[in-house]
C-alpha positions in Angstrom: -3.9 6.2 3.7 -0.4 4.9 4.7 2.1 4.0 2.1 4.1 0.8 2.4 4.1 -2.8 2.8 5.5 -5.1 4.9 9.2 -5.9 3.9 11.7 -8.7 4.8 13.7 -5.8 6.1 10.9 -4.1 8.6 9.7 -7.2 10.1 13.1 -9.0 10.5 13.5 -5.4 12.4 10.2 -6.2 14.2 11.4 -9.2 15.6 14.4 -8.5 16.5 12.5 -6.3 19.1 11.3 -9.7 21.1 15.2 -11.5 21.3 13.0 -14.4 23.7 10.2 -14.6 21.3 13.3 -15.2 18.4 15.1 -17.6 20.5 12.1 -19.5 21.4 11.1 -19.9 17.1 7.9 -17.8 18.0 8.8 -15.9 14.5 9.1 -17.9 11.1 9.8 -17.3 7.7 6.7 -16.4 4.8 7.5 -14.6 1.0 10.8 -13.3 2.7 9.3 -11.9 6.2 9.4 -12.8 9.3 6.4 -13.1 10.6 4.7 -14.5 14.2 3.4 -17.5 14.3 0.7 -16.3 16.1 -1.4 -14.2 14.3 -4.2 -12.0 15.6 -8.3 -12.4 14.2 -10.6 -10.0 14.1 -14.0 -12.7 13.1 -16.3 -12.4 16.4 -18.4 -10.1 18.5 -21.0 -7.2 17.9 -20.7 -4.3 15.7 -21.1 -2.0 18.8 -18.9 0.6 20.2 -17.7 -1.7 22.9 -16.5 -4.1 21.1 -14.7 -1.4 19.1 -13.2 -0.3 21.7 -11.6 -4.7 22.7 -10.7 -4.8 19.1 -8.4 -1.6 19.0 -6.6 -1.9 22.3 -6.4 -5.9 21.3 -4.9 -4.9 18.4 -2.2 -2.2 19.5 -1.5 -5.1 22.8 -1.0 -7.7 20.3 1.4 -5.7 17.8 3.3 -4.1 21.3 4.2 -7.6 22.2 5.0 -9.2 19.4 2.0 -10.2 16.7 2.9 -9.0 13.7 0.2 -10.8 11.6 -2.9 -9.5 11.2 -6.1 -11.4 9.8 -9.4 -9.5 8.9 -12.6 -9.4 6.5 -14.7 -7.3 4.9 -17.6 -8.7 6.5 -16.5 -9.3 9.5 -18.5 -7.2 12.1 -19.9 -5.8 9.2 -16.6 -3.8 8.3 -16.0 -2.8 12.1 -13.2 -5.3 13.0 -10.9 -3.9 9.3 -11.9 -0.1 11.1 -10.7 -0.6 13.8 -7.4 -2.5 12.6 -7.3 0.8 10.7 -7.4 3.1 13.4 -5.4 1.1 15.9 -2.4 0.8 12.9 -2.8 4.3 12.5 -2.3 5.4 16.0 0.4 3.0 16.3 2.4 4.5 13.4 1.8 8.1 13.8 3.0 7.5 17.5 6.2 6.2 15.7 5.5 3.1 17.9 5.6 0.9 14.3 6.7 1.1 11.2 4.2 0.5 7.9 7.2 -2.6 7.0 6.9 -4.3 9.8 3.5 -5.3 10.1 1.6 -8.1 7.5 -1.9 -7.3 7.1 -4.7 -9.1 5.2 -7.9 -9.1 4.6 -10.7 -11.3 2.4 -13.6 -10.2 0.2 -16.1 -12.9 -1.9 -19.0 -12.4 0.4 -21.9 -9.6 -0.6 -21.7 -7.4 2.9 -24.9 -5.0 3.5 -24.1 -1.3 2.9 -20.8 -2.3 0.6 -21.9 -3.3 -2.5 -20.7 -1.8 -6.0 -22.8 1.4 -6.8 -22.9 0.1 -10.4 -25.2 -3.0 -9.8 -23.6 -6.5 -10.8 -25.2 -8.7 -13.5 -27.1 -12.0 -12.3 -24.1 -14.1 -13.8 -21.5 -12.1 -11.2 -23.6 -13.1 -8.0 -23.2 -16.8 -7.2 -25.7 -18.5 -4.5 -27.7 -14.6 -4.0 -24.6 -14.1 -1.4 -20.9 -14.6 -3.5 -19.2 -13.6 -5.8 -15.3 -14.0 -7.4 -15.9 -11.0 -10.5 -13.3 -8.8 -11.3 -15.9 -5.7 -10.5 -16.7 -7.0 -7.6 -13.2 -7.6 -6.0 -12.2 -4.2 -7.3 -14.8 -2.4 -5.2 -13.9 -4.9 -2.2 -10.5 -4.6 -2.4 -11.2 0.1 -2.1 -13.3 -0.3 0.6 -11.2 -2.5 2.4 -8.1 0.0 1.2 -9.6 2.7 3.1 -11.0 0.8 5.7 -7.8 0.1 6.8 -6.3 3.4 6.2 -3.9 1.1 3.9 -2.3 2.2 0.5 -1.1 -1.3 0.0 -2.2 -4.8 1.9 -0.3 -7.4 2.1 -2.1 -10.1 1.3 -5.9 -10.4 -0.2 -7.4 -13.7 0.1 -11.1 -15.2 -2.2 -13.5 -15.7 1.1 -14.4 -19.2 0.9 -14.8 -19.7 -3.0 -15.6 -23.6 -2.4 -19.1 -21.2 -1.7 -20.0 -21.4 -5.2 -19.1 -25.2 -6.5 -22.8 -26.5 -4.9 -24.3 -23.3 -7.3 -22.3 -24.0 -10.5 -20.4 -27.0 -12.9 -16.8 -27.3 -11.5 -15.6 -25.5 -14.9 -17.6 -22.2 -14.7 -16.0 -22.1 -11.0 -12.6 -22.9 -12.1 -13.1 -20.1 -15.1 -14.3 -17.7 -12.1 -10.9 -18.2 -10.4 -9.5 -17.6 -13.3 -10.6 -14.0 -13.8 -10.5 -13.2 -10.4 -6.4 -14.3 -10.4 -6.1 -12.1 -13.8 -7.4 -9.5 -11.8 -5.7 -9.9 -8.6 -2.0 -10.2 -10.4 -3.2 -6.8 -11.5 -3.9 -5.4 -8.1 -0.2 -6.4 -7.5 0.7 -4.8 -10.3 -0.7 -1.4 -9.3 0.6 -1.6 -6.0 -2.7 -2.2 -4.3 -2.1 -5.9 -2.8 1.1 -7.4 -2.7 0.0 -11.7 -2.4 -2.9 -12.5 -3.0 -4.4 -16.0 -1.7 -7.4 -18.1 -1.2 -9.1 -18.3 3.1 -11.4 -21.7 3.1 -13.5 -23.8 5.3 -14.3 -26.8 3.9 -12.3 -26.4 0.8 -8.8 -27.6 1.2 -9.3 -30.0 4.1 -12.0 -32.1 2.5 -12.0 -34.2 -0.3 -13.4 -33.4 -3.6 -13.5 -30.0 -3.2 -10.6 -27.3 -4.1 -7.3 -28.3 -6.2 -4.7 -26.5 -4.5 -2.6 -27.7 -7.5 -5.3 -26.4 -9.9 -5.1 -23.2 -8.4 -1.5 -22.9 -8.5 -1.9 -23.9 -12.4 -4.1 -20.6 -12.8 -1.7 -18.6 -10.9 1.0 -19.3 -13.4 -1.5 -18.5 -16.3 -1.9 -15.6 -15.0 0.6 -14.3 -13.7 3.8 -16.3 -14.9 6.3 -17.6 -12.5 6.5 -15.2 -10.4 2.7 -14.8 -9.6 1.8 -13.4 -6.5 -0.6 -15.8 -5.0 1.1 -17.2 -2.2 -1.1 -18.3 0.5 -3.8 -20.8 1.4 -5.9 -20.5 4.9 -7.7 -23.6 5.9 -8.9 -24.3 9.9 -6.7 -26.4 11.5 -7.1 -26.8 15.9 -7.7 -30.1 18.2 -11.0 -31.0 16.2 -10.4 -30.2 12.6 -7.3 -32.1 12.0 -8.0 -32.5 8.5 -5.0 -30.2 6.7 -2.6 -32.5 8.6 -3.8 -35.8 9.0 -5.8 -36.6 5.4 -5.0 -36.6 2.4 -7.2 -34.4 0.7 -4.8 -32.9 -2.3 -2.6 -34.5 -5.1 0.7 -33.4 -6.2 1.4 -35.0 -10.2 -1.0 -37.8 -9.1 0.4 -38.7 -5.9 -2.1 -37.9 -2.7 -1.0 -35.5 -0.1 -2.4 -33.5 2.8 -2.9 -29.7 2.0 0.3 -28.7 4.2 3.1 -30.7 2.1 1.6 -29.6 -1.1 1.4 -26.5 -0.3 5.0 -26.5 1.3 6.4 -28.0 -2.0 4.3 -25.5 -4.6 6.1 -22.8 -2.9 2.3 -21.3 -0.7 2.6 -20.2 2.8 -0.1 -22.5 5.3 -1.9 -20.2 7.1 -4.6 -22.5 10.0 -7.5 -20.2 11.1 -10.2 -21.2 13.9 -7.4 -22.2 16.6 -9.5 -22.2 19.6 -12.3 -22.6 17.2 -14.3 -20.0 18.1 -14.0 -20.3 22.0 -14.9 -24.4 22.0 -11.3 -25.1 22.6 -10.5 -22.5 25.4 -12.0 -24.8 28.3 -12.4 -28.4 28.5 -9.8 -30.0 27.2 -9.1 -33.9 28.0 -6.8 -34.6 30.7 -4.4 -36.7 28.7 -3.9 -33.5 26.1 -3.3 -30.8 28.9 -0.7 -33.3 30.1 0.7 -33.7 26.8 0.9 -30.2 25.8 1.6 -28.4 29.1 1.2 -24.1 29.3 -1.5 -22.8 31.8 -4.8 -22.5 29.8 -6.6 -24.6 27.2 -6.8 -21.9 25.4 -2.8 -21.7 25.0 -2.8 -25.8 24.3 -4.9 -25.2 21.6 -2.8 -22.8 19.5 0.2 -24.5 20.7 -1.0 -27.8 19.0 -2.0 -25.6 15.8 1.3 -23.4 15.6 3.1 -26.8 16.0 1.9 -29.2 13.0 4.5 -29.6 10.9 4.0 -27.9 7.6 1.6 -24.7 9.1 3.8 -21.3 9.2 0.7 -19.2 10.7 -1.9 -20.2 13.7 -4.9 -17.1 13.8 -6.7 -16.8 17.1 -9.1 -13.7 17.3 -8.3 -11.7 20.3 -11.3 -8.8 20.9 -9.7 -8.6 24.7 -6.2 -7.4 25.4 -6.4 -10.0 28.5 -7.0 -12.5 25.9 -3.4 -11.4 23.6 -1.3 -11.0 27.1 -2.4 -14.7 28.0 -1.4 -16.1 24.2 1.3 -14.1 24.2 2.9 -16.3 26.6 3.8 -19.3 23.8 5.9 -16.7 22.9 7.9 -17.8 25.9 7.9 -21.5 24.6 9.5 -23.4 22.1 7.1 -25.3 19.9 5.8 -29.0 21.0 8.3 -31.7 20.2 6.9 -34.0 17.0 7.2 -37.2 18.9 4.3 -35.5 21.5 2.3 -34.1 18.9 2.3 -37.2 17.2 0.9 -38.7 20.5 -1.8 -36.6 20.8 -3.5 -38.6 17.4 -2.9 -41.7 19.6 -6.0 -42.8 21.9 -5.1 -41.8 25.7 
């Protein structure tokens, strides 16, 4: 396995190779790292050789083009996505084109994955809704699988994957007890050098009301790891069709209602927007007034531009399984974000 993890020096070195990107504000700061405002995702696609080749080529093209934030999960394409990323990074680092400390790699655990279950069966109480677990033993097993698939000694960000899945099956008190046990284990992984940071990757959990309390998660992290805890990332959908993380006060901080992004910023949590092009549904057919306000050449670019221009959002993820899509999306590195005045007009009727 490849030793090391992303560092402030390494990610700054990476960004320095792309002066035009830097000039246009394509890179941002997250946990003292310099990361691309567009990250490459790996969710969609078949678990077959053709898709494997596409993803490996796309990962290499993305890194060579200036993207140094990679997002995946053990369950994406039944482990194929992690293995494709591991192969691509292995080649880039082995050839000297990339150093390990220049790139931030993120993965997730939570869902039960076929052919990737612990050798020792979990207790029935450890599995919620027949398909999800936050049990420490389960997370330990999944992390080892991800480290092997990715070929990395240390994973930069390890997310609990859609933890809100459990809320429909157990009480809120039991849910947060499960989170507490998981956070204690995640802090141990950090101490062992297996991960650098951890977070929660959500779908409904943070953007909808009466779901997850980010403030409560931070308090659990403080209890588990003290003021230097490593809970530093929160992921949620943010796109032209799902603006709730910015537009709705689904959270509260000290009793004051606020949106997810502002709450996270005040608590030192880096925000990552997923589904920027909503699994390709926003890659075509955008209204003409949206096209005019966002400019650019394609609807996919416009959708990603909207996401990465959202105040308070650090990184926007877009799945890229084709090098042509990587090249298309990297054109965003040649333009600044949309100005706030124009961005806010997108919330007005055309």
